[in-house]
N, C-alpha and C positions, 0 to 999 in steps of 0.2 A: 062554148065548153062549160059542162056543168060542174057543179062543186066537187063531185066525186072525182072526176077525171083531173081537176086542179090538184086535188090532194095526192092523187096517185103520181102525178108529174113532179110535184114538189118533193115526195118522198124519194123518187128515183134520183133526182138531183142531189139531194142530201146524202143519199147513199154513195153515188159516184164520187162526190166531193170528199166524203169520209175515207173512202178507199184510197183515192189519190193523196189525200193529206197523210195517211199512213205510209203510203210508198215514199212521199217526199221526206217526211221525218226520218224514215229509216235510211234514205239515201244521204241525208245531211249527217246522220249519225255514222254511217259507213264511211263516207267520203271526207268529212271534215272533223267532226267532234272525236270520234275514236278511230281515225284512219290508221294511226300507228299500230293500235291493238289489232285491228282486222288484217293489216298488212302482214304482220308477224305471223297470225295464224294461217294466212294464205301461204306465206313462204314455208312455213313448218311442214305443210302438207304436200308441197310440189316442188320444193327447192332444197338444195344442199348448201350450207355455208362453207367455203374454202378460204383458207388464209394465204395471203401472198408473203414472200420471204421479207424480212426487215433489211433495209440497206444501211450499213454502218458508215459513219463519217470517215473522212479521209485525213491523213496526217502529212504535213508538209515541212520543210525546213524553214529557216528565217527568210530565204529569198523565194520561197514559193516552189522550190523544187519538190516533187512528189517523193515521199518516203514510203507511204502505203496508200494506194489508190485502188478504186474499184475499176475493173475492166470488163469488157463484154465477154462472157463465157458461155459455155454450152452445158446444159445438163440433160441426162436421159431419164424419162419418166415412163411409167406404165400407167397409161390412162384407162382406168377400169370402166369407164362410161363407153369406151369404143372397142374394148378388147372382147373377143369372143368369150362368152359365158362358159365358165368351167375351164378355160384354157390359161388362166392368169398364171399358175404355178409353172407350167410348161414354158410360158414366155419369159418368166424370171430365170429359169435354168439356161435357155437359149441365149438371152441378152448378156447375163453375167459372163458366160463362157466366151461370148463374142467379144466383150470388152477386155477380158483377160489376154486374148489372142494378140491384142494390139498393144500390149504393155501398159494399158491403163487400169485404173482402179475402180471397183464399184463400191458402193456404200455398205461396207462390211462391218457391222458394229457388234456382231455376236462375239462374246469372249469365250468362244469354244473353238477348238481346231481338231483336226483328225491326225492321230499319231498311232502308227503301226495298227491301223485298222480300227481304232477305238476313238470315240469322243473323249477329249480331256479339255480341262480349263487352261486358258492361257495364264501363266503365273503372274505376268506383269499387269493384269487387268483385274486385280482384286475388287476395286470399287465397282466396276461394270459387272462382276460375277454376283456381287451383293445386290446390285440393282435388278439383275435378271431373276434371282431367287425370289426377291421381294415382288417382283411383277407376277411371278407364277405362284406366289403364295405357298411356297414349299420351305421345309426346314433348311437350316444352314449347312446341314450335312449331306444334302442331295448331290449326287454325282452329275457330271456333265452329261452322261448318258441318260439319266432321269430327266434332265431339263429338255434335252432334244425329244425325248419321248412325249413329254406333255406338249411341246410346242408343235411336233409333227401331227398330233391328234387334233390339236386346236386349228391348225392351218391345212388340215385334210391333205398331207403329203406323205402319209406313211408308206405308200406304194412305191415311192421314188428310192433310187439308191442313196447310199450313206452321204455322198459328196453332194448330190443334188438336193437332198433333204436339207443339209446345212444351208445351201444358198437360199432356199425357199425361206427357211426359218429365220435367217438373219434379215432378209429384206422385210418380211412381214412383221417380225418383232420390232423392228424400228419404227414401223408405222403404227403398230398397235400400241407401243408404249406412249406415243404422241397422242393417243385418242383419235387417230384418224381412220382406223381400218374399218370402222363402222359407218363411215361416210363414203358412199361410193363415189361421190364427186372428188374426193381428195386423191390426187394421184399418188402412185408408189415411187418414190425417189430411187432411182437405180444407181445413178452416178451424178455427183454434184458438179463435177468439173472435168470435162474430157477434152482431149486435145483437138486442135482444129482438123488434123488428119483423120482422126477417128470420126469426127463429125461428117466429113465428107464421104468416107467409106459407108457409114451407117446410114446416111441420107439415101444412098443407092439401095439399100437393103430394106428400108421401111415398108415397101409394099408386101414383102413377105413376113413382115412382123406386125400384124394387126394390133393396135393398141399401144405400141412403142413409138414415142414421140421425142423429138429434140426441142428443147425449149432454150430461148436466149436467157441469160441471167447475168447478174453483176457478181463478179468473183473478186475477192480481196486479193490483191497483188503487192508483194513486197519488192519494190523497185530494185533495191540493193539489200538483198538479205543479210549481208555480213557488215553492213555499214555502221549501224548503232542498235544492235538487237536488245542490249540490256536497257537502253532507254525507251525504245519503241514499245518492247514487250510482245506478248503473242496472245491470241485468243485460242480457246479450245472448248470442248464439250464440258458441260457442268458435271461435277461429282454429285452423288446423291445427297451429300450434306448441302452443297450449293443449291441444288434444286428445291430442297426443302425449305432453304432460307428465301428462295426467290420464286416459290410455286405460284404465287398470285400474279406475277408480273412476266414471268418467262414460260415458254414451252420447254418441255424437257429435252428437245433436240437442238435448242439454241445454243450458240457458242458465246461465251463470256471472256472478258478480259481477265488474264491470269498474272500478268507482270507488267511492269513499266507503265508507259502512259495508256496502253490499252485497258490496264486494270484501274489505274488511278482516275481516269476520266471515262469509265464504263457508262455512266448515266448520260454523259454529254455525247459521246460517240455513238451510242446504241440508237438505231433507228426502230420504228415500230411497222409491222407488217399490216396491210390492209385487209379486209374481209370483202368477199364478194359471194353474191347469192347466184347459184346456178339453177335456173328453172327448167324442169324436164317434163315432157309429155309422158303419157302412161307407157308408151313403147320404149322410153329411155332417151328419145331425142332431145337435144338441147333446144329449147325454144326461146331462151332469153338469158341475159345476165344483168345484174344489178349491183353496182358498187355500193356497200353499206358503210364501210369505213375507209376512208382514204388512206394510203400509206404515209408515214412520216419518215423522212430521211433523217439520219442522225447528223449531229454538228461536225464540222471539220476543225482540225486544230493546227495551228502554226507553231513550231517548236522555235526556240532561240539558237539551236545548233545550225552550223553552216556545214553543208555537206562536204565542201571542199576542205575545210579545216579539220572535219572529223576524218575524212579519208586520209590526210596527211598524218594525223595523230596515231591512227590506227597502224598504218604501214610503218611509220617510224618506231613505234612501240615493239613491233615484231622484229624488225631489223636489228634494233639494239639489244633486245634480250637474246637474240641469236648471237649477236657479236660478243655479248658478255660471256656466254656459254663457251664460244670458241676460245676466248682469252683465259679460260680457266675457271670460270664461275659456274661449275657444273650443276649447281643447285638452282640457277636462275631459270625458272621456267614460267614466270608470271609477273604481271606488272599492271599499272594503270597510270593514266595521265588525265588531268582535267585542265581546261582552259576557260577562264572567266573574263567577261567584259568588267573592267574596273569600275565604269560608270554606274552600272546597275546591277551587278553580280548575276548577269544572265549567263547560262552555261553555253559556251561556244563550241565546246567539243568535249567528249568524255569517252575515253577508249579504254578497252580492257584486253588483257591476253592472259590465258586463252579465251577464246570467244566461240560463238556458234553462229549458224546461219538460219535465219527466219524462213527462208524459201525451202530449205531442205526440211525444216521442221514441219512446214506446212504440207508438203508433198510426200514425205517418207514417214510412214507409220512407226517404224522401228527406231527412228532417229532420237525421239525423246528418251527412250529406255537407254540407249547408248549414252546420252548426255547424263543422265542420272548416274550411270555406273562408272563414269569416267573420273578417276581419282584426281585428275587436275582441276575438277569443278568449274567447267566453262560456263555454267549457268550463273555463277556467283558474279554480281556487279561489284568487282573490286574497286572501281572508281568511287562508288557511293557507300558500299557496305562492308568492303574489306578493310580491316583494321590493322595497322603496323606501328612498330616503334618509330618515332619520327627521326631519331638522332639529332645531329647538330642543326637542322634546319629551325629547331624551336628557339635557338639562341637570341634571335632578335626580339622575341617576346621577353625573354629574361632580362634583356637589356632595357626594354621599355619599362618593365616593372620596377627595375633597380633605379632608373632615372626618375621616374614618376613618384615612387615612394621616398627618394631622397637617400637611399643607402649608398649611392654612387654619385659623385659629382662628375660633370662631363670631362673634366680635365684630369681626373684622378688616374694614378698608375697603380697597378697590381703586379706583383712579382710572380713569375712563373719559373720554378726551377725543375720543371718536368713531371711534378707529382703534387697532388692536392691530399695532405694528411692531417687535416685539422682534427678529424675525429680519431680517438683512440682505437686502434685496431683496424682501421679503414683507410685505404689508399686508393686514390682515383689517379690513373695516369694520364699524362698529356702526350700529344703526338710529337712535341719537341719541347725544348727549353728556351722560352721566349724572352726571358728576363723581364725587365720593367716594361709593361706595355699598357697602352690606353685603349679605350673602347673600339676605336677604329681598327687598330692593328689586331685587337683580340677577335673581332668578327672576321676579318679578312683571313687570319691564320687559324681560326676556329679553336682558340686555346680553351681547353677543358679546365685548367687550373683557374683562370680568370672567371669562368661562368659558374664553377663549382662554388667559388668564394661568394659570387652574388647570390646564387641559391641559399646558401647558408645564411646570409644577411636578410634576404627576402622572407624565407620561410615557406614552407609547403602550402599552407593555407592561402597566403597572399599571392604566391605564384599562380596557383590554380584559379584564383579570382580573375588575374590579368589574362591568363589562357583563354578563359571562357569569353572575355570580352572580345578577343580576337577570333572566336569562332571554334575553339578546341574543346572536346568534351561535351558538346551539345549538338543537336541537329541544326543544320544550316538553313532549313526551311523548304528543301526540295518537295516538289509535288509527288515524287514516288519514293519508294522505300530507301532509307539511308541508315546508317548506323550511328550511334551516339559516340562511341569511342570511350576512351577512359582517361581520367587525369589522375596522376599519383599525387595524393595529398591526405592529410590525416582524416579527413571526413570520409573519403571513399574507402579508406583502410578500415575505419570503424564499421561501416555498412558492410563490408565484406568479411568482417571478423578476422582480418590479418594485421599482424603487428606494424606499427609505424615507428621508424627510427629517424632521428634528425638528420642522419646523412642522407636519407632519401631526398630531401629537399635539394642537395646538390646534385643528385643523380637526375632528378626531374628537370633541373635547370639546363641540363646538357642533352636532354631528350632520351633518357634512359629510364630505369625503374619500371613502374607499372603503366606508364603513359602509353596510350595507343590511339592512333588518330586515322582518319580517312583521307584520301586524295582530295575530295571535295572540301573538307575542312582545312586542309593546307592551302589549297588554291583561294579560299575565302579569307585565310589568314594573310597571305600574300597581297591580295586585293585590299585588304583593310589596311595594311602598312602604306600601300600606294596611294589611298584616297584618304586616310584618317577617319573613315567612317566604315560601318559594317552594314551592309544591306542584306535583305533575305535573298538567298540564291533561288533561281527558278529556271525552269525549262520550257515553259509555255509562253510564247509571245502573244498570241491572241486566239480567241474562239470565235468561229463565224458560223453562219448557217451553211448548209451542204453546197449551195450554189456560190458561196463566197461573197454574196452581195451585202450582208448586214454582219457587222461585228458585235458580238454581245459582250465580250469582255477582253481586256488587254492588259499587259504589265508595262505600260509606257512609263508609269511613275513607280520606280521601285520602293519597297517597304524598308524604311530605316529602322534598323535593330539597335545599333550603337553609335553614339557620337560623343565627341569630346573624350575619347578613350585615354589620350595622353596629350599633354602640352604640345602644340605644334612645333615650337622650337626644339623640344627634346625629341620629338619624333624625327625631325630633320637630322639629328645626330645619327639615329639609327639608319635612316634611309642612305645617308653618306657612307656609313659603314658598310652597308650591303652593296653600294656601288663599288666600293673598294675591293670587295670580294671578286668582282668581275674584272678588275683592273690588275691587282697584284696579289690577290688571294687565291683561295682554292678553287676558283671558277675564272682563273685568268685567261682561260681558253677564249673567253669573250672580250678580251682586251682590244683586239682589232675588229671586233664585229661591227657591222655598219650601224646597227641599232644600239644605242647605249642602254644597259640594263642594270637593274639592282637585283641581286640574288643571294642564295646561301645554299650550300651543299650540306649533305648530311650522310653518315653511316651509322647504322643502328646495330650494336652487337646482338647476335642472334645464333641459335643453333645452326651450325653450318656456316656458310658465307654470310657476312654482313648484308643487311638490306642497304641499298643506297636511295637516298632521296635528294630532290632538288626543287627549290622554289625560286621563282623570280617574277618581276614585273617590267613592262616596257611601253614605250620609251621612258627613261629616267626622269626626264624633265616633265613630260606630260603623258602620264601613264594611260594606256588603253587596255592592255590585257595583263592577266596574272596566270602563271602556270605553275602546276604542281605536278611532279613525276616521282613514282615509286616503282622501283625494280626489286621485287623480293629476292634475297640472296644474290644481288646484283654484283656485290663485292667491289667493283670498279666504278668511281662516280663518273668517269667519262662518259659512260653510256647514258646515264640519266641526263646529264648535260647536253648530250647530242640529240636526245629526243626534244628537248626545249628548243634547241638551236633549229632543228628542222621545222618546228611549228612557227617560230619567229620568222624564219625565212618564208614560209607559206604565207603567213599573215601580212607581213610588211613588204616583202620583196618579190 
């Protein structure tokens, strides 16, 4: 081979090596160095990103009984990838009418209805109307007909009749406001939870409804909707204000906790949906799927309440409110009861009347409006947020304050002649003329004169100080919403710009004046007397992962709030006096009860019939539970005591 041929061969080899080197470098760049970048570019050109629904954590009682669980359900969707082109609107009309015929509901979110042949806004949906107008970018004065006109043009359904246009606009508006309408791979949600009966019927009709599919899904199920709705709470669609606040983390169609545990632990319970890339061929056929983000299930929560005790408390409350009414307390139509574990102040039961049903709230779209309009306020959590005059149940605190401050000696006698008239122009009546009585008899007989005198000696400020130590006038520490209540004292009068008179200290000492408390505060107060310490009340036992295999947090060690409230020897005088209440006093109904208790009855003067209250703890020697009962306008204390008696029977016997 001559020199020229060698040079040519070398040049060819160099050229080939150079070309292959370029190819190799580009392949390394595509496959390794910048693989993420090129993968995203590839996906953006031949794939759609769709999101899967988030799975919310479940809620259980203290024994692991399901209160809110996720069950397999069925949803109806319109798959636009497989639906005949141009037939989507017709399919929406057909499937929504089909669903209605089976008494099921489709996903109707449009705040517009048809009345007398005209489009009109639904008055109860002002927030949704505001969102709709904002989405359409029209002024706030626009009519329902204006909104439908714009939607009909946008969704190309002006040729349909009035009813069908509304159906189409509702389904497509819901998808459009979520930003999914421009993504063909994102299905249109027609109905989120259909009955099994409809699923079976619809399955047979699917061949005639191309593009309509039935998918399995997880549906939130309230196992006993009336068991503890105020504690569990509910979830619902976000308002425009809530969406603006959470826009970065939530889709507009996501539901969010609105009350109770569902709201307080929203970030723990909330799950996160996954993302999946759907790769399409040019003809629209699906050629592959790729999980981009794995879904993350929400955490599960175990409450401290016992389903059995909660059911007992609820049923007894209803029974005794009706009993009070039948006996003549015609104003008695509401009440609350709370049961605490004395050892750690966990809530074992908390019942309200009137109440509501989470199942009906979830299934009936008109139910919430009815609840809001109900003058009996069934949505109010009376056990935690309702405030009432306590009446004579406050007298053990008065006795504790008097003994601890030294204004009363344990063996001292005070004379009761039927009226307390220390202050000029002011007389406070007693229920009897008890003569010279000691602290044991004074508590047992609930002598107003005895405790009015103690209130005078203690003073309003010092009394309020002790009341707070026992948990009145302050929040108890619950994880969900609770009221603070009010204590009658000079400081609060000054804050509220109301006059304070010295005689008010005597009124406060017997549970009158401006003092108002919640049932949870009374239960915490009773538990504090029983244990000599006050812990933070709580509803959550532990939080686990969704599969219940790992525990993230628990309340096994209660948080101590107050200790050394009163000398133990002096506290024992108070405990003995409260035991005497259940033997020979105003709660002698418990004299032969198999469980020995300590308690205190109360009646609070009120417009109409008096409120009746009752607190107790049991067993007396080794306390386990504390109970507080409030019957608004209950008039007769027997019914308040009977609620506690039913709960004690359920817990111990």
